[in-house]
N, CA, C and O atoms as a printed pandas DataFrame, in Angstrom:
     atom_number atom_name residue_name chain_id  residue_number  x_coord  y_coord  z_coord
0              1         N          MET        A               1    0.840   -1.169    0.000
1              2        CA          MET        A               1    0.000    0.000    0.000
2              3         C          MET        A               1    0.890    1.240    0.000
3              4         O          MET        A               1    1.841    1.344    0.775
4              5         N          ARG        A               2    0.563    2.163   -0.877
5              6        CA          ARG        A               2    1.338    3.390   -0.986
6              7         C          ARG        A               2    0.681    4.485   -0.150
7              8         O          ARG        A               2   -0.522    4.718   -0.260
8              9         N          ILE        A               3    1.460    5.144    0.669
9             10        CA          ILE        A               3    0.945    6.228    1.510
10            11         C          ILE        A               3    1.419    7.548    0.918
11            12         O          ILE        A               3    2.610    7.744    0.678
12            13         N          LEU        A               4    0.478    8.441    0.689
13            14        CA          LEU        A               4    0.836    9.759    0.167
14            15         C          LEU        A               4    1.345   10.634    1.301
15            16         O          LEU        A               4    0.729   10.733    2.362
16            17         N          THR        A               5    2.437   11.239    1.060
17            18        CA          THR        A               5    2.995   12.138    2.072
18            19         C          THR        A               5    3.265   13.488    1.432
19            20         O          THR        A               5    4.394   13.806    1.059
20            21         N          TRP        A               6    2.216   14.263    1.317
21            22        CA          TRP        A               6    2.337   15.598    0.756
22            23         C          TRP        A               6    2.504   16.603    1.872
23            24         O          TRP        A               6    1.973   16.444    2.971
24            25         N          SER        A               7    3.244   17.627    1.566
25            26        CA          SER        A               7    3.372   18.738    2.512
26            27         C          SER        A               7    2.097   19.579    2.436
27            28         O          SER        A               7    1.304   19.444    1.504
28            29         N          ILE        A               8    1.921   20.418    3.398
29            30        CA          ILE        A               8    0.769   21.330    3.413
30            31         C          ILE        A               8    0.768   22.187    2.144
31            32         O          ILE        A               8   -0.285   22.410    1.546
32            33         N          ASP        A               9    1.934   22.660    1.739
33            34        CA          ASP        A               9    2.029   23.477    0.530
34            35         C          ASP        A               9    1.572   22.710   -0.709
35            36         O          ASP        A               9    0.887   23.265   -1.567
36            37         N          GLN        A              10    1.950   21.438   -0.802
37            38        CA          GLN        A              10    1.528   20.612   -1.935
38            39         C          GLN        A              10    0.018   20.396   -1.928
39            40         O          GLN        A              10   -0.627   20.435   -2.975
40            41         N          ILE        A              11   -0.528   20.172   -0.766
41            42        CA          ILE        A              11   -1.975   19.975   -0.629
42            43         C          ILE        A              11   -2.715   21.251   -1.030
43            44         O          ILE        A              11   -3.694   21.202   -1.776
44            45         N          LEU        A              12   -2.241   22.387   -0.533
45            46        CA          LEU        A              12   -2.884   23.660   -0.859
46            47         C          LEU        A              12   -2.785   23.958   -2.355
47            48         O          LEU        A              12   -3.724   24.493   -2.944
48            49         N          GLN        A              13   -1.672   23.618   -2.960
49            50        CA          GLN        A              13   -1.517   23.819   -4.401
50            51         C          GLN        A              13   -2.486   22.931   -5.178
51            52         O          GLN        A              13   -3.092   23.375   -6.154
52            53         N          GLU        A              14   -2.631   21.700   -4.756
53            54        CA          GLU        A              14   -3.563   20.779   -5.420
54            55         C          GLU        A              14   -5.007   21.273   -5.258
55            56         O          GLU        A              14   -5.788   21.213   -6.208
56            57         N          VAL        A              15   -5.357   21.747   -4.092
57            58        CA          VAL        A              15   -6.699   22.297   -3.860
58            59         C          VAL        A              15   -6.933   23.488   -4.785
59            60         O          VAL        A              15   -8.000   23.615   -5.385
60            61         N          SER        A              16   -5.943   24.350   -4.898
61            62        CA          SER        A              16   -6.040   25.508   -5.785
62            63         C          SER        A              16   -6.214   25.067   -7.239
63            64         O          SER        A              16   -7.029   25.634   -7.967
64            65         N          ASN        A              17   -5.455   24.068   -7.660
65            66        CA          ASN        A              17   -5.578   23.553   -9.023
66            67         C          ASN        A              17   -6.980   23.001   -9.286
67            68         O          ASN        A              17   -7.569   23.258  -10.336
68            69         N          LEU        A              18   -7.503   22.250   -8.333
69            70        CA          LEU        A              18   -8.843   21.682   -8.488
70            71         C          LEU        A              18   -9.918   22.769   -8.507
71            72         O          LEU        A              18  -10.882   22.676   -9.266
72            73         N          GLU        A              19   -9.757   23.784   -7.684
73            74        CA          GLU        A              19  -10.703   24.905   -7.691
74            75         C          GLU        A              19  -10.703   25.600   -9.045
75            76         O          GLU        A              19  -11.759   25.982   -9.547
76            77         N          ASN        A              20   -9.523   25.766   -9.638
77            78        CA          ASN        A              20   -9.434   26.377  -10.969
78            79         C          ASN        A              20  -10.088   25.511  -12.031
79            80         O          ASN        A              20  -10.739   26.029  -12.939
80            81         N          GLU        A              21   -9.922   24.202  -11.929
81            82        CA          GLU        A              21  -10.569   23.293  -12.872
82            83         C          GLU        A              21  -12.086   23.406  -12.782
83            84         O          GLU        A              21  -12.774   23.434  -13.802
84            85         N          VAL        A              22  -12.602   23.472  -11.560
85            86        CA          VAL        A              22  -14.045   23.605  -11.358
86            87         C          VAL        A              22  -14.530   24.921  -11.954
87            88         O          VAL        A              22  -15.559   24.956  -12.629
88            89         N          LYS        A              23  -13.794   26.002  -11.708
89            90        CA          LYS        A              23  -14.172   27.316  -12.232
90            91         C          LYS        A              23  -14.189   27.294  -13.758
91            92         O          LYS        A              23  -15.121   27.814  -14.371
92            93         N          ASN        A              24  -13.177   26.704  -14.375
93            94        CA          ASN        A              24  -13.121   26.622  -15.838
94            95         C          ASN        A              24  -14.261   25.781  -16.389
95            96         O          ASN        A              24  -14.838   26.113  -17.424
96            97         N          PHE        A              25  -14.584   24.698  -15.703
97            98        CA          PHE        A              25  -15.684   23.827  -16.112
98            99         C          PHE        A              25  -17.002   24.593  -16.079
99           100         O          PHE        A              25  -17.784   24.541  -17.029
100          101         N          LYS        A              26  -17.241   25.300  -14.984
101          102        CA          LYS        A              26  -18.474   26.083  -14.869
102          103         C          LYS        A              26  -18.545   27.151  -15.950
103          104         O          LYS        A              26  -19.598   27.365  -16.551
104          105         N          GLN        A              27  -17.435   27.811  -16.195
105          106        CA          GLN        A              27  -17.413   28.861  -17.213
106          107         C          GLN        A              27  -17.757   28.283  -18.588
107          108         O          GLN        A              27  -18.493   28.903  -19.355
108          109         N          GLU        A              28  -17.232   27.106  -18.897
109          110        CA          GLU        A              28  -17.542   26.446  -20.165
110          111         C          GLU        A              28  -19.037   26.150  -20.259
111          112         O          GLU        A              28  -19.648   26.370  -21.305
112          113         N          LEU        A              29  -19.626   25.654  -19.175
113          114        CA          LEU        A              29  -21.057   25.335  -19.187
114          115         C          LEU        A              29  -21.910   26.585  -19.342
115          116         O          LEU        A              29  -22.874   26.587  -20.108
116          117         N          TYR        A              30  -21.561   27.653  -18.618
117          118        CA          TYR        A              30  -22.333   28.892  -18.717
118          119         C          TYR        A              30  -22.239   29.481  -20.125
119          120         O          TYR        A              30  -23.224   30.010  -20.639
120          121         N          LYS        A              31  -21.073   29.395  -20.747
121          122        CA          LYS        A              31  -20.920   29.890  -22.118
122          123         C          LYS        A              31  -21.809   29.111  -23.067
123          124         O          LYS        A              31  -22.491   29.696  -23.909
124          125         N          ILE        A              32  -21.802   27.807  -22.936
125          126        CA          ILE        A              32  -22.642   26.973  -23.805
126          127         C          ILE        A              32  -24.105   27.372  -23.650
127          128         O          ILE        A              32  -24.809   27.552  -24.644
128          129         N          CYS        A              33  -24.562   27.508  -22.422
129          130        CA          CYS        A              33  -25.960   27.871  -22.174
130          131         C          CYS        A              33  -26.279   29.242  -22.760
131          132         O          CYS        A              33  -27.338   29.437  -23.356
132          133         N          TRP        A              34  -25.363   30.188  -22.589
133          134        CA          TRP        A              34  -25.603   31.543  -23.096
134          135         C          TRP        A              34  -25.657   31.538  -24.614
135          136         O          TRP        A              34  -26.586   32.095  -25.199
136          137         N          PHE        A              35  -24.685   30.922  -25.257
137          138        CA          PHE        A              35  -24.653   30.913  -26.710
138          139         C          PHE        A              35  -25.819   30.130  -27.305
139          140         O          PHE        A              35  -26.256   30.425  -28.417
140          141         N          MET        A              36  -26.316   29.156  -26.591
141          142        CA          MET        A              36  -27.445   28.368  -27.087
142          143         C          MET        A              36  -28.773   29.070  -26.811
143          144         O          MET        A              36  -29.836   28.557  -27.161
144          145         N          ARG        A              37  -28.711   30.224  -26.195
145          146        CA          ARG        A              37  -29.881   31.084  -25.965
146          147         C          ARG        A              37  -31.039   30.352  -25.283
147          148         O          ARG        A              37  -32.206   30.533  -25.633
148          149         N          GLY        A              38  -30.685   29.528  -24.306
149          150        CA          GLY        A              38  -31.717   28.863  -23.524
150          151         C          GLY        A              38  -32.188   27.529  -24.077
151          152         O          GLY        A              38  -33.020   26.864  -23.460
152          153         N          SER        A              39  -31.669   27.128  -25.227
153          154        CA          SER        A              39  -32.113   25.834  -25.762
154          155         C          SER        A              39  -31.473   24.679  -25.001
155          156         O          SER        A              39  -31.921   23.537  -25.101
156          157         N          ILE        A              40  -30.422   24.982  -24.241
157          158        CA          ILE        A              40  -29.822   24.003  -23.328
158          159         C          ILE        A              40  -29.810   24.644  -21.942
159          160         O          ILE        A              40  -29.231   25.713  -21.747
160          161         N          SER        A              41  -30.445   23.991  -20.997
161          162        CA          SER        A              41  -30.456   24.510  -19.633
162          163         C          SER        A              41  -29.126   24.176  -18.947
163          164         O          SER        A              41  -28.375   23.318  -19.410
164          165         N          LEU        A              42  -28.855   24.855  -17.861
165          166        CA          LEU        A              42  -27.639   24.572  -17.108
166          167         C          LEU        A              42  -27.652   23.131  -16.608
167          168         O          LEU        A              42  -26.618   22.464  -16.597
168          169         N          ARG        A              43  -28.791   22.666  -16.205
169          170        CA          ARG        A              43  -28.907   21.281  -15.741
170          171         C          ARG        A              43  -28.542   20.299  -16.860
171          172         O          ARG        A              43  -27.815   19.331  -16.639
172          173         N          GLU        A              44  -29.058   20.564  -18.055
173          174        CA          GLU        A              44  -28.734   19.712  -19.194
174          175         C          GLU        A              44  -27.249   19.786  -19.541
175          176         O          GLU        A              44  -26.637   18.782  -19.907
176          177         N          ALA        A              45  -26.679   20.978  -19.422
177          178        CA          ALA        A              45  -25.257   21.150  -19.716
178          179         C          ALA        A              45  -24.404   20.323  -18.751
179          180         O          ALA        A              45  -23.417   19.713  -19.163
180          181         N          TYR        A              46  -24.780   20.303  -17.479
181          182        CA          TYR        A              46  -24.041   19.503  -16.497
182          183         C          TYR        A              46  -24.108   18.010  -16.814
183          184         O          TYR        A              46  -23.195   17.261  -16.468
184          185         N          LEU        A              47  -25.169   17.580  -17.460
185          186        CA          LEU        A              47  -25.349   16.161  -17.762
186          187         C          LEU        A              47  -24.651   15.726  -19.050
187          188         O          LEU        A              47  -24.558   14.532  -19.334
188          189         N          MET        A              48  -24.157   16.697  -19.833
189          190        CA          MET        A              48  -23.485   16.368  -21.096
190          191         C          MET        A              48  -22.134   15.717  -20.861
191          192         O          MET        A              48  -21.456   15.971  -19.865
192          193         N          SER        A              49  -21.773   14.883  -21.794
193          194        CA          SER        A              49  -20.432   14.289  -21.750
194          195         C          SER        A              49  -19.417   15.345  -22.192
195          196         O          SER        A              49  -19.778   16.355  -22.795
196          197         N          SER        A              50  -18.170   15.100  -21.889
197          198        CA          SER        A              50  -17.128   16.048  -22.309
198          199         C          SER        A              50  -17.061   16.112  -23.835
199          200         O          SER        A              50  -16.784   17.169  -24.401
200          201         N          GLU        A              51  -17.312   14.996  -24.492
201          202        CA          GLU        A              51  -17.317   14.985  -25.964
202          203         C          GLU        A              51  -18.436   15.868  -26.511
203          204         O          GLU        A              51  -18.220   16.619  -27.462
204          205         N          ASP        A              52  -19.630   15.785  -25.920
205          206        CA          ASP        A              52  -20.751   16.619  -26.353
206          207         C          ASP        A              52  -20.450   18.105  -26.128
207          208         O          ASP        A              52  -20.739   18.939  -26.985
208          209         N          ARG        A              53  -19.869   18.428  -24.973
209          210        CA          ARG        A              53  -19.521   19.829  -24.697
210          211         C          ARG        A              53  -18.503   20.345  -25.701
211          212         O          ARG        A              53  -18.594   21.484  -26.161
212          213         N          GLU        A              54  -17.543   19.509  -26.036
213          214        CA          GLU        A              54  -16.520   19.906  -27.009
214          215         C          GLU        A              54  -17.140   20.145  -28.384
215          216         O          GLU        A              54  -16.802   21.120  -29.056
216          217         N          ILE        A              55  -18.040   19.263  -28.803
217          218        CA          ILE        A              55  -18.698   19.409  -30.102
218          219         C          ILE        A              55  -19.502   20.700  -30.151
219          220         O          ILE        A              55  -19.410   21.452  -31.121
220          221         N          ILE        A              56  -20.290   20.963  -29.112
221          222        CA          ILE        A              56  -21.100   22.183  -29.075
222          223         C          ILE        A              56  -20.205   23.414  -29.049
223          224         O          ILE        A              56  -20.490   24.395  -29.735
224          225         N          SER        A              57  -19.133   23.379  -28.272
225          226        CA          SER        A              57  -18.208   24.512  -28.224
226          227         C          SER        A              57  -17.601   24.779  -29.591
227          228         O          SER        A              57  -17.430   25.937  -29.973
228          229         N          ASN        A              58  -17.276   23.741  -30.325
229          230        CA          ASN        A              58  -16.729   23.914  -31.677
230          231         C          ASN        A              58  -17.764   24.509  -32.627
231          232         O          ASN        A              58  -17.433   25.353  -33.459
232          233         N          ILE        A              59  -19.000   24.076  -32.507
233          234        CA          ILE        A              59  -20.071   24.624  -33.333
234          235         C          ILE        A              59  -20.258   26.104  -33.031
235          236         O          ILE        A              59  -20.421   26.910  -33.947
236          237         N          VAL        A              60  -20.236   26.461  -31.762
237          238        CA          VAL        A              60  -20.368   27.870  -31.364
238          239         C          VAL        A              60  -19.234   28.688  -31.974
239          240         O          VAL        A              60  -19.476   29.755  -32.537
240          241         N          LYS        A              61  -17.988   28.193  -31.866
241          242        CA          LYS        A              61  -16.837   28.911  -32.428
242          243         C          LYS        A              61  -16.992   29.089  -33.938
243          244         O          LYS        A              61  -16.735   30.170  -34.467
244          245         N          GLU        A              62  -17.408   28.038  -34.624
245          246        CA          GLU        A              62  -17.618   28.124  -36.073
246          247         C          GLU        A              62  -18.676   29.166  -36.413
247          248         O          GLU        A              62  -18.501   29.948  -37.347
248          249         N          ASN        A              63  -19.769   29.181  -35.662
249          250        CA          ASN        A              63  -20.840   30.142  -35.926
250          251         C          ASN        A              63  -20.391   31.572  -35.661
251          252         O          ASN        A              63  -20.785   32.484  -36.388
252          253         N          ILE        A              64  -19.582   31.782  -34.645
253          254        CA          ILE        A              64  -19.059   33.119  -34.363
254          255         C          ILE        A              64  -18.173   33.578  -35.519
255          256         O          ILE        A              64  -18.275   34.722  -35.963
256          257         N          GLU        A              65  -17.312   32.699  -36.002
257          258        CA          GLU        A              65  -16.431   33.042  -37.126
258          259         C          GLU        A              65  -17.241   33.343  -38.386
259          260         O          GLU        A              65  -16.943   34.295  -39.108
260          261         N          THR        A              66  -18.257   32.535  -38.646
261          262        CA          THR        A              66  -19.106   32.762  -39.815
262          263         C          THR        A              66  -19.808   34.107  -39.709
263          264         O          THR        A              66  -19.906   34.838  -40.695
264          265         N          THR        A              67  -20.295   34.437  -38.524
265          266        CA          THR        A              67  -20.970   35.707  -38.302
266          267         C          THR        A              67  -20.009   36.872  -38.519
267          268         O          THR        A              67  -20.373   37.868  -39.144
268          269         N          LYS        A              68  -18.788   36.753  -38.008
269          270        CA          LYS        A              68  -17.788   37.806  -38.205
270          271         C          LYS        A              68  -17.487   38.009  -39.681
271          272         O          LYS        A              68  -17.425   39.142  -40.157
272          273         N          LYS        A              69  -17.301   36.908  -40.408
273          274        CA          LYS        A              69  -16.960   36.984  -41.831
274          275         C          LYS        A              69  -18.096   37.563  -42.663
275          276         O          LYS        A              69  -17.861   38.278  -43.638
276          277         N          SER        A              70  -19.327   37.250  -42.273
277          278        CA          SER        A              70  -20.478   37.703  -43.050
278          279         C          SER        A              70  -20.873   39.144  -42.719
279          280         O          SER        A              70  -21.583   39.795  -43.486
280          281         N          GLY        A              71  -20.403   39.634  -41.568
281          282        CA          GLY        A              71  -20.761   40.993  -41.164
282          283         C          GLY        A              71  -22.141   41.109  -40.563
283          284         O          GLY        A              71  -22.597   42.216  -40.279
284          285         N          LEU        A              72  -22.817   39.995  -40.362
285          286        CA          LEU        A              72  -24.140   40.021  -39.745
286          287         C          LEU        A              72  -24.020   40.283  -38.248
287          288         O          LEU        A              72  -23.017   39.922  -37.631
288          289         N          PRO        A              73  -25.034   40.908  -37.666
289          290        CA          PRO        A              73  -24.971   41.141  -36.211
290          291         C          PRO        A              73  -25.011   39.826  -35.446
291          292         O          PRO        A              73  -25.735   38.900  -35.810
292          293         N          PHE        A              74  -24.227   39.761  -34.387
293          294        CA          PHE        A              74  -24.150   38.524  -33.587
294          295         C          PHE        A              74  -25.150   38.542  -32.449
295          296         O          PHE        A              74  -25.762   37.520  -32.139
296          297         N          PHE        A              75  -25.316   39.687  -31.830
297          298        CA          PHE        A              75  -26.159   39.738  -30.633
298          299         C          PHE        A              75  -27.543   40.154  -30.953
299          300         O          PHE        A              75  -28.382   40.248  -30.057
C-alpha cells in the first residue's frame, strides 16, 4: 500500500488547481448555455459528456467566425 505524504504546501496547491478546474468547467457550461440562448439549460449542460460539450463549443466557435466573416450582427 502506498501512503501519500504531501506537505501542506503541496496539498494547498492541489486544492487551488482543483478549484481552478471547477471554475473553468463552470465557465464552459455557462458559455454553452448563453450561446445556445436557452435551448440548453444549465442542468442539461451539467449532464453532457465532455465529448458533447466539445462538439457544441466547436459549433459555437464556427458560428461566431461565420458571423464575423459575413458581417451580420451577432447579438
